[in-house]
HTML snippet that shows the backbone in 3Dmol.js (N, CA, C, O; Angstrom):
<script src="https://3Dmol.org/build/3Dmol-min.js"></script>
<div id="view" style="width:600px;height:400px;position:relative"></div>
<script>
const pdb = `
ATOM      1  N   MET A   1       6.753 -58.080  84.526  1.00  0.00           N
ATOM      2  CA  MET A   1       7.078 -57.898  83.132  1.00  0.00           C
ATOM      3  C   MET A   1       5.786 -58.051  82.337  1.00  0.00           C
ATOM      4  O   MET A   1       5.050 -59.025  82.502  1.00  0.00           O
ATOM      5  N   ARG A   2       5.525 -57.077  81.476  1.00  0.00           N
ATOM      6  CA  ARG A   2       4.370 -57.155  80.579  1.00  0.00           C
ATOM      7  C   ARG A   2       4.891 -57.578  79.214  1.00  0.00           C
ATOM      8  O   ARG A   2       5.721 -56.889  78.621  1.00  0.00           O
ATOM      9  N   VAL A   3       4.410 -58.698  78.720  1.00  0.00           N
ATOM     10  CA  VAL A   3       4.939 -59.288  77.495  1.00  0.00           C
ATOM     11  C   VAL A   3       3.806 -59.480  76.490  1.00  0.00           C
ATOM     12  O   VAL A   3       2.762 -60.033  76.835  1.00  0.00           O
ATOM     13  N   PRO A   4       4.003 -59.028  75.246  1.00  0.00           N
ATOM     14  CA  PRO A   4       2.985 -59.207  74.205  1.00  0.00           C
ATOM     15  C   PRO A   4       3.142 -60.562  73.517  1.00  0.00           C
ATOM     16  O   PRO A   4       3.600 -61.526  74.130  1.00  0.00           O
ATOM     17  N   GLY A   5       2.766 -60.629  72.266  1.00  0.00           N
ATOM     18  CA  GLY A   5       2.874 -61.860  71.492  1.00  0.00           C
ATOM     19  C   GLY A   5       4.318 -62.284  71.296  1.00  0.00           C
ATOM     20  O   GLY A   5       5.117 -61.554  70.710  1.00  0.00           O
ATOM     21  N   ILE A   6       4.645 -63.464  71.789  1.00  0.00           N
ATOM     22  CA  ILE A   6       6.008 -63.987  71.670  1.00  0.00           C
ATOM     23  C   ILE A   6       6.094 -64.785  70.374  1.00  0.00           C
ATOM     24  O   ILE A   6       5.260 -65.651  70.106  1.00  0.00           O
ATOM     25  N   TYR A   7       7.112 -64.482  69.578  1.00  0.00           N
ATOM     26  CA  TYR A   7       7.305 -65.248  68.349  1.00  0.00           C
ATOM     27  C   TYR A   7       8.705 -65.831  68.322  1.00  0.00           C
ATOM     28  O   TYR A   7       9.595 -65.381  69.043  1.00  0.00           O
ATOM     29  N   GLY A   8       8.886 -66.826  67.492  1.00  0.00           N
ATOM     30  CA  GLY A   8      10.160 -67.517  67.353  1.00  0.00           C
ATOM     31  C   GLY A   8       9.876 -68.946  66.917  1.00  0.00           C
ATOM     32  O   GLY A   8       8.736 -69.276  66.594  1.00  0.00           O
ATOM     33  N   PRO A   9      10.885 -69.789  66.904  1.00  0.00           N
ATOM     34  CA  PRO A   9      10.677 -71.180  66.496  1.00  0.00           C
ATOM     35  C   PRO A   9       9.590 -71.846  67.342  1.00  0.00           C
ATOM     36  O   PRO A   9       9.653 -71.849  68.571  1.00  0.00           O
ATOM     37  N   GLY A  10       8.617 -72.395  66.673  1.00  0.00           N
ATOM     38  CA  GLY A  10       7.516 -73.061  67.368  1.00  0.00           C
ATOM     39  C   GLY A  10       6.487 -72.121  67.957  1.00  0.00           C
ATOM     40  O   GLY A  10       5.558 -72.567  68.630  1.00  0.00           O
ATOM     41  N   ARG A  11       6.634 -70.818  67.716  1.00  0.00           N
ATOM     42  CA  ARG A  11       5.717 -69.840  68.305  1.00  0.00           C
ATOM     43  C   ARG A  11       5.183 -68.884  67.236  1.00  0.00           C
ATOM     44  O   ARG A  11       5.196 -67.666  67.413  1.00  0.00           O
ATOM     45  N   LEU A  12       4.721 -69.448  66.143  1.00  0.00           N
ATOM     46  CA  LEU A  12       4.121 -68.648  65.074  1.00  0.00           C
ATOM     47  C   LEU A  12       2.702 -69.151  64.839  1.00  0.00           C
ATOM     48  O   LEU A  12       2.400 -70.303  65.153  1.00  0.00           O
ATOM     49  N   PRO A  13       1.827 -68.312  64.294  1.00  0.00           N
ATOM     50  CA  PRO A  13       0.439 -68.722  64.071  1.00  0.00           C
ATOM     51  C   PRO A  13       0.264 -69.590  62.816  1.00  0.00           C
ATOM     52  O   PRO A  13      -0.629 -69.355  62.002  1.00  0.00           O
ATOM     53  N   ILE A  14       1.126 -70.584  62.682  1.00  0.00           N
ATOM     54  CA  ILE A  14       1.105 -71.425  61.474  1.00  0.00           C
ATOM     55  C   ILE A  14      -0.192 -72.219  61.378  1.00  0.00           C
ATOM     56  O   ILE A  14      -0.785 -72.308  60.303  1.00  0.00           O
ATOM     57  N   GLU A  15      -0.629 -72.789  62.476  1.00  0.00           N
ATOM     58  CA  GLU A  15      -1.859 -73.585  62.446  1.00  0.00           C
ATOM     59  C   GLU A  15      -3.063 -72.716  62.084  1.00  0.00           C
ATOM     60  O   GLU A  15      -3.956 -73.155  61.359  1.00  0.00           O
ATOM     61  N   ARG A  16      -3.083 -71.508  62.583  1.00  0.00           N
ATOM     62  CA  ARG A  16      -4.169 -70.590  62.230  1.00  0.00           C
ATOM     63  C   ARG A  16      -4.187 -70.340  60.724  1.00  0.00           C
ATOM     64  O   ARG A  16      -5.252 -70.316  60.107  1.00  0.00           O
ATOM     65  N   LEU A  17      -3.019 -70.155  60.140  1.00  0.00           N
ATOM     66  CA  LEU A  17      -2.939 -69.933  58.696  1.00  0.00           C
ATOM     67  C   LEU A  17      -3.347 -71.181  57.925  1.00  0.00           C
ATOM     68  O   LEU A  17      -4.042 -71.081  56.913  1.00  0.00           O
ATOM     69  N   ARG A  18      -2.928 -72.343  58.386  1.00  0.00           N
ATOM     70  CA  ARG A  18      -3.307 -73.601  57.709  1.00  0.00           C
ATOM     71  C   ARG A  18      -4.811 -73.830  57.747  1.00  0.00           C
ATOM     72  O   ARG A  18      -5.395 -74.347  56.794  1.00  0.00           O
ATOM     73  N   ARG A  19      -5.431 -73.443  58.850  1.00  0.00           N
ATOM     74  CA  ARG A  19      -6.887 -73.607  58.975  1.00  0.00           C
ATOM     75  C   ARG A  19      -7.641 -72.501  58.243  1.00  0.00           C
ATOM     76  O   ARG A  19      -8.868 -72.534  58.142  1.00  0.00           O
ATOM     77  N   ALA A  20      -6.888 -71.517  57.732  1.00  0.00           N
ATOM     78  CA  ALA A  20      -7.470 -70.388  56.987  1.00  0.00           C
ATOM     79  C   ALA A  20      -8.456 -69.588  57.836  1.00  0.00           C
ATOM     80  O   ALA A  20      -9.504 -69.162  57.349  1.00  0.00           O
ATOM     81  N   VAL A  21      -8.111 -69.389  59.107  1.00  0.00           N
ATOM     82  CA  VAL A  21      -8.921 -68.535  59.978  1.00  0.00           C
ATOM     83  C   VAL A  21      -8.741 -67.106  59.481  1.00  0.00           C
ATOM     84  O   VAL A  21      -7.610 -66.625  59.404  1.00  0.00           O
ATOM     85  N   PRO A  22      -9.815 -66.425  59.145  1.00  0.00           N
ATOM     86  CA  PRO A  22      -9.680 -65.089  58.570  1.00  0.00           C
ATOM     87  C   PRO A  22      -9.073 -64.075  59.545  1.00  0.00           C
ATOM     88  O   PRO A  22      -9.273 -64.151  60.758  1.00  0.00           O
ATOM     89  N   ALA A  23      -8.342 -63.146  58.986  1.00  0.00           N
ATOM     90  CA  ALA A  23      -7.840 -62.009  59.767  1.00  0.00           C
ATOM     91  C   ALA A  23      -8.990 -61.027  59.936  1.00  0.00           C
ATOM     92  O   ALA A  23      -9.934 -61.032  59.146  1.00  0.00           O
ATOM     93  N   PRO A  24      -8.916 -60.185  60.961  1.00  0.00           N
ATOM     94  CA  PRO A  24      -9.974 -59.184  61.117  1.00  0.00           C
ATOM     95  C   PRO A  24     -10.044 -58.251  59.907  1.00  0.00           C
ATOM     96  O   PRO A  24      -9.026 -57.960  59.279  1.00  0.00           O
ATOM     97  N   VAL A  25     -11.233 -57.793  59.593  1.00  0.00           N
ATOM     98  CA  VAL A  25     -11.376 -56.812  58.514  1.00  0.00           C
ATOM     99  C   VAL A  25     -10.727 -55.512  58.979  1.00  0.00           C
ATOM    100  O   VAL A  25     -10.678 -55.249  60.181  1.00  0.00           O
ATOM    101  N   PRO A  26     -10.226 -54.691  58.051  1.00  0.00           N
ATOM    102  CA  PRO A  26      -9.470 -53.494  58.442  1.00  0.00           C
ATOM    103  C   PRO A  26     -10.161 -52.608  59.484  1.00  0.00           C
ATOM    104  O   PRO A  26      -9.487 -52.085  60.371  1.00  0.00           O
ATOM    105  N   GLY A  27     -11.433 -52.431  59.406  1.00  0.00           N
ATOM    106  CA  GLY A  27     -12.131 -51.567  60.359  1.00  0.00           C
ATOM    107  C   GLY A  27     -12.214 -52.147  61.764  1.00  0.00           C
ATOM    108  O   GLY A  27     -12.470 -51.418  62.722  1.00  0.00           O
ATOM    109  N   GLU A  28     -12.002 -53.444  61.892  1.00  0.00           N
ATOM    110  CA  GLU A  28     -12.083 -54.113  63.193  1.00  0.00           C
ATOM    111  C   GLU A  28     -10.738 -54.683  63.639  1.00  0.00           C
ATOM    112  O   GLU A  28     -10.653 -55.332  64.681  1.00  0.00           O
ATOM    113  N   ASP A  29      -9.692 -54.443  62.856  1.00  0.00           N
ATOM    114  CA  ASP A  29      -8.367 -54.985  63.170  1.00  0.00           C
ATOM    115  C   ASP A  29      -7.788 -54.284  64.395  1.00  0.00           C
ATOM    116  O   ASP A  29      -8.135 -53.141  64.693  1.00  0.00           O
ATOM    117  N   VAL A  30      -6.913 -54.973  65.090  1.00  0.00           N
ATOM    118  CA  VAL A  30      -6.298 -54.433  66.307  1.00  0.00           C
ATOM    119  C   VAL A  30      -4.798 -54.302  66.115  1.00  0.00           C
ATOM    120  O   VAL A  30      -4.186 -55.064  65.366  1.00  0.00           O
ATOM    121  N   LEU A  31      -4.213 -53.331  66.796  1.00  0.00           N
ATOM    122  CA  LEU A  31      -2.764 -53.188  66.796  1.00  0.00           C
ATOM    123  C   LEU A  31      -2.165 -54.225  67.734  1.00  0.00           C
ATOM    124  O   LEU A  31      -2.705 -54.501  68.805  1.00  0.00           O
ATOM    125  N   THR A  32      -1.049 -54.788  67.315  1.00  0.00           N
ATOM    126  CA  THR A  32      -0.386 -55.806  68.128  1.00  0.00           C
ATOM    127  C   THR A  32       1.086 -55.455  68.285  1.00  0.00           C
ATOM    128  O   THR A  32       1.673 -54.774  67.444  1.00  0.00           O
ATOM    129  N   ASN A  33       1.654 -55.920  69.347  1.00  0.00           N
ATOM    130  CA  ASN A  33       3.091 -55.805  69.579  1.00  0.00           C
ATOM    131  C   ASN A  33       3.622 -57.209  69.755  1.00  0.00           C
ATOM    132  O   ASN A  33       2.899 -58.108  70.186  1.00  0.00           O
ATOM    133  N   HIS A  34       4.876 -57.395  69.424  1.00  0.00           N
ATOM    134  CA  HIS A  34       5.480 -58.723  69.486  1.00  0.00           C
ATOM    135  C   HIS A  34       6.888 -58.631  70.042  1.00  0.00           C
ATOM    136  O   HIS A  34       7.473 -57.552  70.136  1.00  0.00           O
ATOM    137  N   ILE A  35       7.418 -59.793  70.409  1.00  0.00           N
ATOM    138  CA  ILE A  35       8.810 -59.876  70.826  1.00  0.00           C
ATOM    139  C   ILE A  35       9.316 -61.279  70.510  1.00  0.00           C
ATOM    140  O   ILE A  35       8.612 -62.269  70.707  1.00  0.00           O
ATOM    141  N   HIS A  36      10.540 -61.342  70.020  1.00  0.00           N
ATOM    142  CA  HIS A  36      11.159 -62.640  69.733  1.00  0.00           C
ATOM    143  C   HIS A  36      11.521 -63.307  71.053  1.00  0.00           C
ATOM    144  O   HIS A  36      11.926 -62.638  72.004  1.00  0.00           O
ATOM    145  N   ALA A  37      11.376 -64.615  71.109  1.00  0.00           N
ATOM    146  CA  ALA A  37      11.634 -65.375  72.334  1.00  0.00           C
ATOM    147  C   ALA A  37      13.052 -65.149  72.855  1.00  0.00           C
ATOM    148  O   ALA A  37      13.250 -65.046  74.066  1.00  0.00           O
ATOM    149  N   ASP A  38      14.036 -65.070  71.971  1.00  0.00           N
ATOM    150  CA  ASP A  38      15.423 -64.845  72.412  1.00  0.00           C
ATOM    151  C   ASP A  38      15.596 -63.458  73.037  1.00  0.00           C
ATOM    152  O   ASP A  38      16.301 -63.304  74.034  1.00  0.00           O
ATOM    153  N   ASP A  39      14.948 -62.451  72.442  1.00  0.00           N
ATOM    154  CA  ASP A  39      15.026 -61.097  73.005  1.00  0.00           C
ATOM    155  C   ASP A  39      14.352 -61.049  74.374  1.00  0.00           C
ATOM    156  O   ASP A  39      14.844 -60.393  75.292  1.00  0.00           O
ATOM    157  N   LEU A  40      13.235 -61.741  74.504  1.00  0.00           N
ATOM    158  CA  LEU A  40      12.545 -61.782  75.790  1.00  0.00           C
ATOM    159  C   LEU A  40      13.424 -62.434  76.858  1.00  0.00           C
ATOM    160  O   LEU A  40      13.467 -61.965  77.996  1.00  0.00           O
ATOM    161  N   ALA A  41      14.115 -63.502  76.501  1.00  0.00           N
ATOM    162  CA  ALA A  41      14.998 -64.166  77.464  1.00  0.00           C
ATOM    163  C   ALA A  41      16.087 -63.199  77.934  1.00  0.00           C
ATOM    164  O   ALA A  41      16.395 -63.149  79.124  1.00  0.00           O
ATOM    165  N   ARG A  42      16.670 -62.433  77.009  1.00  0.00           N
ATOM    166  CA  ARG A  42      17.705 -61.469  77.392  1.00  0.00           C
ATOM    167  C   ARG A  42      17.145 -60.373  78.308  1.00  0.00           C
ATOM    168  O   ARG A  42      17.799 -59.958  79.264  1.00  0.00           O
ATOM    169  N   ILE A  43      15.948 -59.920  78.008  1.00  0.00           N
ATOM    170  CA  ILE A  43      15.321 -58.885  78.841  1.00  0.00           C
ATOM    171  C   ILE A  43      15.041 -59.429  80.240  1.00  0.00           C
ATOM    172  O   ILE A  43      15.246 -58.729  81.231  1.00  0.00           O
ATOM    173  N   CYS A  44      14.579 -60.658  80.322  1.00  0.00           N
ATOM    174  CA  CYS A  44      14.296 -61.262  81.637  1.00  0.00           C
ATOM    175  C   CYS A  44      15.568 -61.362  82.474  1.00  0.00           C
ATOM    176  O   CYS A  44      15.548 -61.070  83.669  1.00  0.00           O
ATOM    177  N   ILE A  45      16.651 -61.765  81.866  1.00  0.00           N
ATOM    178  CA  ILE A  45      17.922 -61.877  82.592  1.00  0.00           C
ATOM    179  C   ILE A  45      18.395 -60.496  83.049  1.00  0.00           C
ATOM    180  O   ILE A  45      18.826 -60.321  84.188  1.00  0.00           O
ATOM    181  N   ALA A  46      18.308 -59.521  82.146  1.00  0.00           N
ATOM    182  CA  ALA A  46      18.720 -58.161  82.515  1.00  0.00           C
ATOM    183  C   ALA A  46      17.851 -57.621  83.647  1.00  0.00           C
ATOM    184  O   ALA A  46      18.365 -56.998  84.576  1.00  0.00           O
ATOM    185  N   ALA A  47      16.554 -57.849  83.579  1.00  0.00           N
ATOM    186  CA  ALA A  47      15.659 -57.370  84.634  1.00  0.00           C
ATOM    187  C   ALA A  47      15.950 -58.066  85.956  1.00  0.00           C
ATOM    188  O   ALA A  47      15.892 -57.447  87.019  1.00  0.00           O
ATOM    189  N   LEU A  48      16.260 -59.340  85.885  1.00  0.00           N
ATOM    190  CA  LEU A  48      16.550 -60.095  87.101  1.00  0.00           C
ATOM    191  C   LEU A  48      17.768 -59.541  87.831  1.00  0.00           C
ATOM    192  O   LEU A  48      17.769 -59.449  89.058  1.00  0.00           O
ATOM    193  N   PHE A  49      18.799 -59.174  87.085  1.00  0.00           N
ATOM    194  CA  PHE A  49      20.048 -58.748  87.711  1.00  0.00           C
ATOM    195  C   PHE A  49      20.240 -57.235  87.806  1.00  0.00           C
ATOM    196  O   PHE A  49      21.071 -56.775  88.589  1.00  0.00           O
ATOM    197  N   ARG A  50      19.498 -56.460  87.035  1.00  0.00           N
ATOM    198  CA  ARG A  50      19.757 -55.016  86.999  1.00  0.00           C
ATOM    199  C   ARG A  50      18.583 -54.138  87.405  1.00  0.00           C
ATOM    200  O   ARG A  50      18.761 -52.933  87.577  1.00  0.00           O
ATOM    201  N   SER A  51      17.410 -54.690  87.561  1.00  0.00           N
ATOM    202  CA  SER A  51      16.245 -53.844  87.790  1.00  0.00           C
ATOM    203  C   SER A  51      16.052 -53.533  89.269  1.00  0.00           C
ATOM    204  O   SER A  51      16.538 -54.240  90.151  1.00  0.00           O
ATOM    205  N   ALA A  52      15.333 -52.463  89.499  1.00  0.00           N
ATOM    206  CA  ALA A  52      14.953 -52.104  90.857  1.00  0.00           C
ATOM    207  C   ALA A  52      13.729 -52.936  91.256  1.00  0.00           C
ATOM    208  O   ALA A  52      12.967 -53.365  90.390  1.00  0.00           O
ATOM    209  N   PRO A  53      13.540 -53.164  92.535  1.00  0.00           N
ATOM    210  CA  PRO A  53      12.392 -53.954  92.970  1.00  0.00           C
ATOM    211  C   PRO A  53      11.062 -53.284  92.626  1.00  0.00           C
ATOM    212  O   PRO A  53      10.965 -52.059  92.558  1.00  0.00           O
ATOM    213  N   ARG A  54      10.077 -54.086  92.419  1.00  0.00           N
ATOM    214  CA  ARG A  54       8.695 -53.654  92.169  1.00  0.00           C
ATOM    215  C   ARG A  54       8.568 -52.688  90.994  1.00  0.00           C
ATOM    216  O   ARG A  54       7.855 -51.689  91.082  1.00  0.00           O
ATOM    217  N   ARG A  55       9.237 -52.977  89.935  1.00  0.00           N
ATOM    218  CA  ARG A  55       9.133 -52.182  88.711  1.00  0.00           C
ATOM    219  C   ARG A  55       8.363 -52.984  87.671  1.00  0.00           C
ATOM    220  O   ARG A  55       8.330 -54.214  87.716  1.00  0.00           O
ATOM    221  N   ILE A  56       7.755 -52.284  86.751  1.00  0.00           N
ATOM    222  CA  ILE A  56       7.047 -52.916  85.641  1.00  0.00           C
ATOM    223  C   ILE A  56       7.798 -52.577  84.369  1.00  0.00           C
ATOM    224  O   ILE A  56       8.131 -51.418  84.124  1.00  0.00           O
ATOM    225  N   TYR A  57       8.063 -53.590  83.562  1.00  0.00           N
ATOM    226  CA  TYR A  57       8.754 -53.390  82.286  1.00  0.00           C
ATOM    227  C   TYR A  57       7.876 -53.905  81.159  1.00  0.00           C
ATOM    228  O   TYR A  57       7.340 -55.011  81.226  1.00  0.00           O
ATOM    229  N   ASN A  58       7.735 -53.089  80.123  1.00  0.00           N
ATOM    230  CA  ASN A  58       7.069 -53.523  78.906  1.00  0.00           C
ATOM    231  C   ASN A  58       8.138 -54.079  77.982  1.00  0.00           C
ATOM    232  O   ASN A  58       9.086 -53.377  77.630  1.00  0.00           O
ATOM    233  N   ALA A  59       7.992 -55.320  77.595  1.00  0.00           N
ATOM    234  CA  ALA A  59       9.003 -55.987  76.777  1.00  0.00           C
ATOM    235  C   ALA A  59       8.430 -56.214  75.380  1.00  0.00           C
ATOM    236  O   ALA A  59       7.686 -57.168  75.155  1.00  0.00           O
ATOM    237  N   VAL A  60       8.782 -55.328  74.440  1.00  0.00           N
ATOM    238  CA  VAL A  60       8.295 -55.435  73.069  1.00  0.00           C
ATOM    239  C   VAL A  60       9.427 -55.097  72.107  1.00  0.00           C
ATOM    240  O   VAL A  60      10.401 -54.442  72.477  1.00  0.00           O
ATOM    241  N   ASP A  61       9.280 -55.558  70.856  1.00  0.00           N
ATOM    242  CA  ASP A  61      10.241 -55.124  69.853  1.00  0.00           C
ATOM    243  C   ASP A  61       9.748 -53.803  69.263  1.00  0.00           C
ATOM    244  O   ASP A  61       8.804 -53.207  69.783  1.00  0.00           O
ATOM    245  N   ASP A  62      10.368 -53.352  68.204  1.00  0.00           N
ATOM    246  CA  ASP A  62      10.009 -52.036  67.667  1.00  0.00           C
ATOM    247  C   ASP A  62       8.924 -52.081  66.599  1.00  0.00           C
ATOM    248  O   ASP A  62       8.758 -51.123  65.844  1.00  0.00           O
ATOM    249  N   SER A  63       8.190 -53.177  66.530  1.00  0.00           N
ATOM    250  CA  SER A  63       7.115 -53.259  65.545  1.00  0.00           C
ATOM    251  C   SER A  63       5.788 -52.859  66.181  1.00  0.00           C
ATOM    252  O   SER A  63       5.579 -53.025  67.383  1.00  0.00           O
ATOM    253  N   CYS A  64       4.925 -52.345  65.371  1.00  0.00           N
ATOM    254  CA  CYS A  64       3.557 -52.041  65.786  1.00  0.00           C
ATOM    255  C   CYS A  64       2.703 -52.339  64.558  1.00  0.00           C
ATOM    256  O   CYS A  64       2.542 -51.495  63.677  1.00  0.00           O
ATOM    257  N   LEU A  65       2.168 -53.537  64.517  1.00  0.00           N
ATOM    258  CA  LEU A  65       1.449 -54.011  63.336  1.00  0.00           C
ATOM    259  C   LEU A  65       0.004 -54.325  63.679  1.00  0.00           C
ATOM    260  O   LEU A  65      -0.315 -54.715  64.802  1.00  0.00           O
ATOM    261  N   HIS A  66      -0.854 -54.151  62.702  1.00  0.00           N
ATOM    262  CA  HIS A  66      -2.195 -54.696  62.849  1.00  0.00           C
ATOM    263  C   HIS A  66      -2.087 -56.215  62.753  1.00  0.00           C
ATOM    264  O   HIS A  66      -1.183 -56.740  62.103  1.00  0.00           O
ATOM    265  N   LEU A  67      -3.004 -56.909  63.397  1.00  0.00           N
ATOM    266  CA  LEU A  67      -2.963 -58.367  63.391  1.00  0.00           C
ATOM    267  C   LEU A  67      -2.944 -58.909  61.965  1.00  0.00           C
ATOM    268  O   LEU A  67      -2.210 -59.853  61.674  1.00  0.00           O
ATOM    269  N   GLY A  68      -3.734 -58.328  61.083  1.00  0.00           N
ATOM    270  CA  GLY A  68      -3.753 -58.766  59.687  1.00  0.00           C
ATOM    271  C   GLY A  68      -2.403 -58.618  59.014  1.00  0.00           C
ATOM    272  O   GLY A  68      -1.996 -59.488  58.245  1.00  0.00           O
ATOM    273  N   GLU A  69      -1.699 -57.523  59.293  1.00  0.00           N
ATOM    274  CA  GLU A  69      -0.362 -57.311  58.734  1.00  0.00           C
ATOM    275  C   GLU A  69       0.609 -58.371  59.244  1.00  0.00           C
ATOM    276  O   GLU A  69       1.412 -58.906  58.479  1.00  0.00           O
ATOM    277  N   TYR A  70       0.530 -58.668  60.531  1.00  0.00           N
ATOM    278  CA  TYR A  70       1.404 -59.688  61.130  1.00  0.00           C
ATOM    279  C   TYR A  70       1.143 -61.053  60.488  1.00  0.00           C
ATOM    280  O   TYR A  70       2.082 -61.766  60.132  1.00  0.00           O
ATOM    281  N   LEU A  71      -0.122 -61.409  60.343  1.00  0.00           N
ATOM    282  CA  LEU A  71      -0.453 -62.689  59.735  1.00  0.00           C
ATOM    283  C   LEU A  71       0.021 -62.743  58.284  1.00  0.00           C
ATOM    284  O   LEU A  71       0.475 -63.789  57.820  1.00  0.00           O
ATOM    285  N   ASP A  72      -0.081 -61.620  57.564  1.00  0.00           N
ATOM    286  CA  ASP A  72       0.413 -61.565  56.183  1.00  0.00           C
ATOM    287  C   ASP A  72       1.914 -61.783  56.134  1.00  0.00           C
ATOM    288  O   ASP A  72       2.406 -62.505  55.267  1.00  0.00           O
ATOM    289  N   LEU A  73       2.653 -61.165  57.061  1.00  0.00           N
ATOM    290  CA  LEU A  73       4.110 -61.342  57.100  1.00  0.00           C
ATOM    291  C   LEU A  73       4.493 -62.803  57.352  1.00  0.00           C
ATOM    292  O   LEU A  73       5.383 -63.344  56.696  1.00  0.00           O
ATOM    293  N   VAL A  74       3.818 -63.421  58.298  1.00  0.00           N
ATOM    294  CA  VAL A  74       4.093 -64.827  58.601  1.00  0.00           C
ATOM    295  C   VAL A  74       3.752 -65.685  57.387  1.00  0.00           C
ATOM    296  O   VAL A  74       4.525 -66.571  57.023  1.00  0.00           O
ATOM    297  N   ALA A  75       2.623 -65.438  56.766  1.00  0.00           N
ATOM    298  CA  ALA A  75       2.217 -66.216  55.592  1.00  0.00           C
ATOM    299  C   ALA A  75       3.222 -66.039  54.450  1.00  0.00           C
ATOM    300  O   ALA A  75       3.568 -67.005  53.770  1.00  0.00           O
ATOM    301  N   ASP A  76       3.685 -64.815  54.243  1.00  0.00           N
ATOM    302  CA  ASP A  76       4.686 -64.573  53.196  1.00  0.00           C
ATOM    303  C   ASP A  76       5.970 -65.357  53.460  1.00  0.00           C
ATOM    304  O   ASP A  76       6.543 -65.936  52.537  1.00  0.00           O
ATOM    305  N   GLN A  77       6.422 -65.378  54.711  1.00  0.00           N
ATOM    306  CA  GLN A  77       7.638 -66.116  55.061  1.00  0.00           C
ATOM    307  C   GLN A  77       7.462 -67.615  54.877  1.00  0.00           C
ATOM    308  O   GLN A  77       8.418 -68.324  54.563  1.00  0.00           O
ATOM    309  N   LEU A  78       6.250 -68.092  55.072  1.00  0.00           N
ATOM    310  CA  LEU A  78       5.983 -69.527  54.904  1.00  0.00           C
ATOM    311  C   LEU A  78       5.779 -69.908  53.439  1.00  0.00           C
ATOM    312  O   LEU A  78       5.756 -71.086  53.082  1.00  0.00           O
ATOM    313  N   GLY A  79       5.632 -68.883  52.605  1.00  0.00           N
ATOM    314  CA  GLY A  79       5.422 -69.140  51.180  1.00  0.00           C
ATOM    315  C   GLY A  79       3.996 -69.463  50.862  1.00  0.00           C
ATOM    316  O   GLY A  79       3.661 -69.704  49.702  1.00  0.00           O
TER     317      GLY A  79
END
`;
const viewer = $3Dmol.createViewer("view");
viewer.addModel(pdb, "pdb");
viewer.setStyle({}, {cartoon: {color: "spectrum"}});
viewer.zoomTo();
viewer.render();
</script>
């Protein structure tokens, strides 16, 4: 299973925001994919019981954000 950035309770970049670590500048920013911890757990269970042997699964949600956009969303939610 290939898993990107996992988010959920206790799995947000809150400390990074508190320390005010800068986000990459737009020209150097990277695209990121994420998945909620609960969704990942469901995918793991489904893969365990329904998948064919020796398969690779990409487990991501439907977002495709630059890291700066993701950090902005988290910061907005934190107020």
